[in-house]
N, C-alpha and C positions, 0 to 999 in steps of 0.2 A: 488599676492596682491601687489607687489611693495614695500613690507615692509620686509627688511633683517636685522635682529637684531641678532647679536651674543650674546652667553651666557655672555661674559664680560661685554657687554653693558648693558644687562638686569640686571646683578648684580648691576651695577652703578646706574641704575634707581631706582632699589629697595632700595638701601642705601639712594638715594636722597628722595624718598618718605616716608620712615620709619624713618630715622635718621637726616634729615636736621632740623636745628633749625627753619628755616623760613616757613616750609611747614606744613599745617594742613591737616592730612591724613583723609579724609572723607570716610564714608561708601561706597559710589559709586566707590572710588577709590580701596578699599579693593575687592570689587566684581569684578572689572576689572582684578585683579590679580587671584582671586579664580576660575571664570568661565573657563579661558583658562587651568588652572591647572587641572580641572575636565573634560576636553575634551567638554566643552559647551561654548567655546568662541564665540563671536559675533564680527561683523564688528565694533561695537562700541567699542569693547575692543581693537581692532587693532588701532582704532582712538586714544584711550587713551595712547597707547605705542607710536605711531608716536609723539603725543604731548609731553610727558614726554622726550622722547629721544632728540627730537629737543632742549627743554627747557634745558636739562643738557648740551648738546654740547655747546650751545649759552654761558652758565654760565662758562663752562670749558674755552672757549676761552677768556671770559673777565678775568677770574682769572689768565690766562697766562700773560695778559697785565697788570693787576693792582695788583695781588697778594691777592686780596680780597678772603677769604674763604667762598664760598658761602654755604658750609655746616654748618659753624657756629661751628667748633669742639672747644673743650677746655672749661675750666671754665671761666666764666665771672660773674662779679659782676652785679648787678641789672641794674647799669647805663650802664655798657658796653654792656650788652644784649639789653637794650633799644636802644643804639646808633646803635648796629649791625643790628638790625630789621629795623631800619629807613634807614640805609644805603643800606641794601639788598633790600628793598622793592622800594625805590625811584630810586636808580642808577643801580640796576641789574635785579631785578624780573620783573618789568614792561615791559622792553624791551625783556627779554628772553621769557616771558609769550607770548607777542605779536607774536613773530616769532614762537612760538610753535603753536599758534592758526592759523596762516597762513598755517602751515604745515599740520595740521589735516585737514582743510578746503580744502587744495589741494588734499589731500588724498581721501576725500569724493566727491570732484569734479570728481576726476579719476574714483571712483565707479559708479557715475552717468553715466559717459560716457561708462563704462564698460556694465552695465546692459541694457543701450538703444542701445547697438551696436554702439555708437559714432554717433547716430543720433540727439541726444540731448546732448549738452555740455554746461557747465556753469563755470563761473570764481568762484574762492574760495570766492570772495566778495559777489557774489550773494548766493552761498550756505550758507555762514554765516549768510547773512541777512534774508534768508528763513527758517533757522532751528529753528523750534518752540520748540525744545525739549533742547535747549541749549543757553541761552541769552547771555553766556559769549562771544561768538564770536562777536556779536554786540557790546557789552559793552567794550571789552578790546582788540580788534585786531585794531591796528593802521594802518591807510591808510595814508601815510606820517606822519604827525604829529597830526592827528586828530583821535579819535576813529570812528569805522565804523558807528555807529548810528549817529554821528555828521557830517558825510560827506555829501557833497551837492548832491551825487548821491544815498544816502541810499535809498530813497522812491522809486526810479527807480528800484534798485536791489531787494528790498523786494517785489515789485509788481509782480515779476517773480515767486514768490511762487505759485501764482494762475495759472500759465501756465498749461494747459492740455497736457499731453504728450501721443503721440500716438504710440510711438516706442516701447512699451513693448510687448513681446510675451507672449502668454498664459502661456507657461512653466515658464518664468521669473516672471510672475504675481504669479503663484503657490509657486515657490521657496521664494518669498518674503512675502508671506502670505496675498497678495492682492487679491480682487475679480477678478475673470476670465473676468467678464464684467463691464462695467461702466468706468466713467472717473477716471483718476489718476493725481492729480496735483504734481508739483515739490515738494511742501511742504509735501505732503503725501508719495511721494517717499523717500525723506530724512528720514522721520521717520521710513519707512519700511527697507530700507537698513541697518540702524544702528542696528536694531534688528535681521538682518539675519546672518546666519552662513558663515564665510569665505569659498570661493572655493579653491580647492586645486591645480587647473591647471593654476594658474596665474604666 
């Protein structure tokens, strides 16, 4: 799958998700941990791990340079907590989160290539622009200094979501829960891949 995460890294991600002062742990994040633990993991859960691992690594690197505790440990007064949150969100999280979005959409771009046997390949920008299941990529992934949806090429990238893909084999369609016949667009393929089970021979 191209996702190699050791137990120590997983533990760090869990601490970040569950214990960081700046992170809201949403139900979808909880299920991204629960499904793999129960042997029911999906590609979307791997996407989540890729995202969180990248985000934590970016924050760790910044902490090494600045000393800022991105976990927000220790007791803080109300004013200290308010200042910490502002600092975290404006000076650390925005950049780390954007890098994490880049990593997750690069991962999904690889998955698109894999299931089409590399006959159809797309950039991470295209996949993020076409992902109808998750607007965050469009809204929060930085391309240079602008968010993806504000980029001059956004409409071009998003229009590729309607591209019909002819490279999917019958077996691949079945594995992805797609109709054996009929057209499949890039947008539909992204949805199907995210809900599919990981393969073990990658």
